[in-house]
DOMAR-918501 format. One record per residue: chain; x, y negated, z negated of N, C-alpha, C in turn. Coordinates in steps of 0.1 Angstrom, whole numbers, padded with zeros to 4 digits. Example, Ala and Ser with C-alpha at 12.3 -4.5 7.8 and 13.67 -1.06 7.14 Angstrom:
<nodes>
chain, nx, ny, nz, cax, cay, caz, cx, cy, cz
A, 0132, 0057, -0078, 0123, 0045, -0078, 0132, 0033, -0078
A, 0128, 0022, -0071, 0137, 0011, -0071, 0129, 0000, -0079
</nodes>
This chain:
<nodes>
chain, nx, ny, nz, cax, cay, caz, cx, cy, cz
A, -0339, 0392, 0264, -0337, 0382, 0278, -0332, 0389, 0291
A, -0339, 0381, 0299, -0334, 0378, 0312, -0322, 0376, 0319
A, -0318, 0379, 0327, -0302, 0381, 0337, -0298, 0363, 0335
A, -0313, 0356, 0340, -0310, 0343, 0339, -0301, 0334, 0327
A, -0315, 0338, 0317, -0307, 0332, 0304, -0296, 0335, 0302
A, -0294, 0347, 0303, -0276, 0354, 0302, -0270, 0344, 0310
A, -0272, 0341, 0316, -0258, 0333, 0330, -0263, 0323, 0323
A, -0269, 0316, 0321, -0268, 0297, 0319, -0255, 0302, 0307
A, -0260, 0311, 0295, -0258, 0311, 0280, -0241, 0317, 0279
A, -0245, 0322, 0292, -0225, 0326, 0301, -0219, 0310, 0306
A, -0223, 0304, 0314, -0216, 0292, 0320, -0215, 0280, 0306
A, -0226, 0280, 0295, -0222, 0270, 0283, -0208, 0277, 0280
A, -0212, 0285, 0278, -0196, 0293, 0261, -0187, 0287, 0273
A, -0186, 0291, 0285, -0172, 0286, 0294, -0174, 0275, 0297
A, -0178, 0268, 0295, -0178, 0252, 0293, -0174, 0244, 0283
A, -0177, 0254, 0272, -0174, 0250, 0262, -0161, 0254, 0256
A, -0157, 0267, 0262, -0142, 0270, 0255, -0135, 0262, 0259
A, -0136, 0259, 0279, -0119, 0254, 0280, -0129, 0242, 0279
A, -0132, 0232, 0273, -0135, 0217, 0264, -0125, 0222, 0253
A, -0130, 0235, 0248, -0120, 0243, 0233, -0106, 0233, 0237
A, -0101, 0244, 0245, -0087, 0244, 0247, -0080, 0234, 0256
A, -0086, 0227, 0266, -0082, 0213, 0267, -0081, 0208, 0253
A, -0085, 0205, 0248, -0082, 0200, 0233, -0065, 0204, 0226
A, -0068, 0213, 0222, -0063, 0224, 0220, -0043, 0220, 0230
A, -0044, 0220, 0238, -0032, 0220, 0252, -0031, 0205, 0241
A, -0041, 0193, 0248, -0037, 0177, 0245, -0032, 0174, 0236
A, -0035, 0183, 0222, -0035, 0182, 0209, -0015, 0180, 0203
A, -0019, 0199, 0213, 0000, 0201, 0213, 0011, 0194, 0221
A, 0007, 0188, 0230, 0013, 0180, 0236, 0015, 0170, 0227
A, 0009, 0160, 0224, 0007, 0149, 0217, 0016, 0154, 0204
A, 0021, 0163, 0201, 0024, 0165, 0184, 0042, 0168, 0193
A, 0042, 0168, 0205, 0056, 0173, 0207, 0060, 0162, 0218
A, 0053, 0159, 0218, 0063, 0142, 0226, 0067, 0140, 0219
A, 0065, 0137, 0204, 0070, 0127, 0195, 0078, 0129, 0192
A, 0082, 0143, 0187, 0094, 0149, 0188, 0111, 0149, 0195
A, 0119, 0143, 0194, 0124, 0141, 0201, 0140, 0138, 0197
A, 0147, 0137, 0194, 0164, 0145, 0189, 0174, 0138, 0198
A, 0175, 0123, 0189, 0185, 0114, 0196, 0190, 0105, 0188
A, 0203, 0099, 0191, 0212, 0095, 0174, 0200, 0086, 0173
A, 0203, 0086, 0161, 0196, 0067, 0160, 0207, 0056, 0166
A, 0204, 0044, 0170, 0214, 0037, 0174, 0206, 0024, 0163
A, 0217, 0015, 0163, 0220, -0003, 0154, 0211, 0001, 0137
A, 0224, 0015, 0133, 0219, 0016, 0121, 0233, 0009, 0112
A, 0231, -0001, 0104, 0237, -0003, 0097, 0241, 0003, 0086
A, 0253, 0008, 0084, 0256, 0016, 0065, 0258, 0005, 0057
A, 0254, 0000, 0042, 0260, -0010, 0037, 0267, -0005, 0025
A, 0279, -0002, 0023, 0286, 0003, 0003, 0291, -0004, -0003
A, 0293, -0017, 0001, 0296, -0027, -0009, 0288, -0040, -0007
A, 0291, -0047, -0014, 0280, -0064, -0008, 0287, -0066, -0009
A, 0287, -0086, 0003, 0298, -0091, 0000, 0303, -0100, -0019
A, 0294, -0101, -0021, 0293, -0115, -0036, 0283, -0104, -0048
A, 0293, -0109, -0055, 0289, -0100, -0067, 0280, -0114, -0078
A, 0266, -0114, -0083, 0256, -0121, -0086, 0253, -0113, -0104
A, 0258, -0123, -0110, 0255, -0113, -0121, 0235, -0124, -0123
A, 0224, -0115, -0130, 0210, -0113, -0133, 0210, -0117, -0149
A, 0208, -0131, -0154, 0204, -0125, -0167, 0194, -0127, -0168
A, 0186, -0125, -0184, 0174, -0117, -0185, 0176, -0129, -0199
A, 0165, -0142, -0203, 0165, -0146, -0211, 0150, -0143, -0210
A, 0148, -0144, -0226, 0138, -0145, -0233, 0127, -0161, -0234
A, 0114, -0156, -0236, 0110, -0166, -0235, 0103, -0167, -0245
A, 0104, -0180, -0254, 0096, -0182, -0266, 0082, -0190, -0273
A, 0083, -0197, -0262, 0074, -0203, -0261, 0061, -0194, -0256
A, 0062, -0184, -0252, 0049, -0182, -0245, 0047, -0166, -0253
A, 0035, -0168, -0260, 0031, -0156, -0270, 0033, -0142, -0268
A, 0037, -0136, -0275, 0042, -0118, -0265, 0029, -0115, -0263
A, 0026, -0110, -0249, 0016, -0099, -0243, 0023, -0092, -0243
A, 0013, -0080, -0235, 0012, -0068, -0228, 0013, -0073, -0212
A, 0021, -0080, -0209, 0025, -0087, -0194, 0024, -0073, -0180
A, 0014, -0074, -0175, 0023, -0063, -0162, 0031, -0068, -0152
A, 0022, -0083, -0151, 0028, -0089, -0141, 0030, -0104, -0132
A, 0043, -0113, -0133, 0044, -0127, -0138, 0051, -0130, -0123
A, 0043, -0145, -0118, 0046, -0146, -0108, 0048, -0164, -0111
A, 0058, -0174, -0106, 0060, -0189, -0110, 0063, -0187, -0091
A, 0055, -0196, -0093, 0057, -0206, -0080, 0058, -0223, -0087
A, 0065, -0235, -0084, 0070, -0245, -0081, 0073, -0244, -0099
A, 0064, -0249, -0105, 0067, -0251, -0117, 0065, -0241, -0129
A, 0047, -0235, -0116, 0039, -0223, -0121, 0041, -0218, -0132
A, 0038, -0209, -0139, 0046, -0196, -0140, 0024, -0192, -0143
A, 0025, -0177, -0133, 0007, -0171, -0137, 0015, -0158, -0141
A, 0008, -0155, -0157, 0007, -0139, -0160, -0004, -0136, -0161
A, 0001, -0118, -0157, -0018, -0107, -0157, -0014, -0104, -0173
A, -0016, -0100, -0177, -0021, -0096, -0194, -0033, -0088, -0196
A, -0028, -0078, -0199, -0037, -0062, -0200, -0043, -0063, -0214
A, -0031, -0071, -0219, -0042, -0067, -0238, -0046, -0085, -0242
A, -0049, -0089, -0236, -0059, -0105, -0242, -0074, -0104, -0239
A, -0076, -0117, -0244, -0086, -0119, -0245, -0089, -0126, -0224
A, -0083, -0131, -0219, -0081, -0132, -0213, -0068, -0130, -0199
A, -0070, -0126, -0189, -0064, -0117, -0178, -0051, -0124, -0173
A, -0055, -0140, -0171, -0045, -0151, -0163, -0043, -0160, -0172
A, -0030, -0164, -0174, -0019, -0173, -0182, -0023, -0181, -0170
A, -0016, -0194, -0173, -0014, -0204, -0164, -0004, -0219, -0172
A, 0007, -0214, -0172, 0020, -0223, -0179, 0028, -0230, -0173
A, 0036, -0242, -0173, 0035, -0255, -0167, 0051, -0247, -0178
A, 0060, -0244, -0164, 0072, -0244, -0169, 0079, -0256, -0172
A, 0077, -0267, -0168, 0086, -0285, -0174, 0079, -0285, -0188
A, 0065, -0284, -0189, 0058, -0291, -0201, 0062, -0282, -0214
A, 0068, -0264, -0211, 0059, -0254, -0219, 0047, -0259, -0227
A, 0044, -0257, -0213, 0023, -0257, -0219, 0018, -0241, -0213
A, 0004, -0241, -0220, -0009, -0232, -0220, -0013, -0242, -0204
A, -0012, -0243, -0196, -0029, -0254, -0188, -0044, -0244, -0186
A, -0040, -0234, -0183, -0051, -0226, -0183, -0054, -0215, -0181
A, -0067, -0209, -0190, -0068, -0193, -0192, -0083, -0183, -0179
A, -0082, -0180, -0179, -0094, -0175, -0173, -0094, -0159, -0164
A, -0106, -0153, -0161, -0107, -0133, -0164, -0107, -0133, -0174
A, -0112, -0119, -0175, -0122, -0112, -0184, -0118, -0094, -0183
A, -0123, -0090, -0191, -0121, -0072, -0187, -0138, -0069, -0193
A, -0140, -0062, -0179, -0153, -0056, -0188, -0154, -0051, -0178
A, -0175, -0045, -0166, -0179, -0043, -0163, -0187, -0050, -0151
A, -0187, -0057, -0156, -0193, -0071, -0148, -0203, -0073, -0151
A, -0214, -0082, -0140, -0229, -0083, -0150, -0237, -0077, -0152
A, -0236, -0067, -0145, -0250, -0053, -0148, -0243, -0042, -0153
</nodes>
């Protein structure tokens, strides 16, 4: 190779090394700027609760036993996600204790 080509290659290499060097310096500055050894402020530790409440679970006999993964109650509606039934979702009315709607099915989709 000629001397002119060697100079061009060396200039490109030096430029590339400068960019890599600046990238590494910036990377380390960003990492170490987040490390601060300061005491935590406004931390409240709770060692006891002010009042005790008892949580009671009741068996709901008007719903068929399912493999329930999630439940959500909104006003008088109880929405159940059933993983072992013909339908994925069942919607119940908690006032009348009746099943309003079943929807959703398991599968791979239309295709």
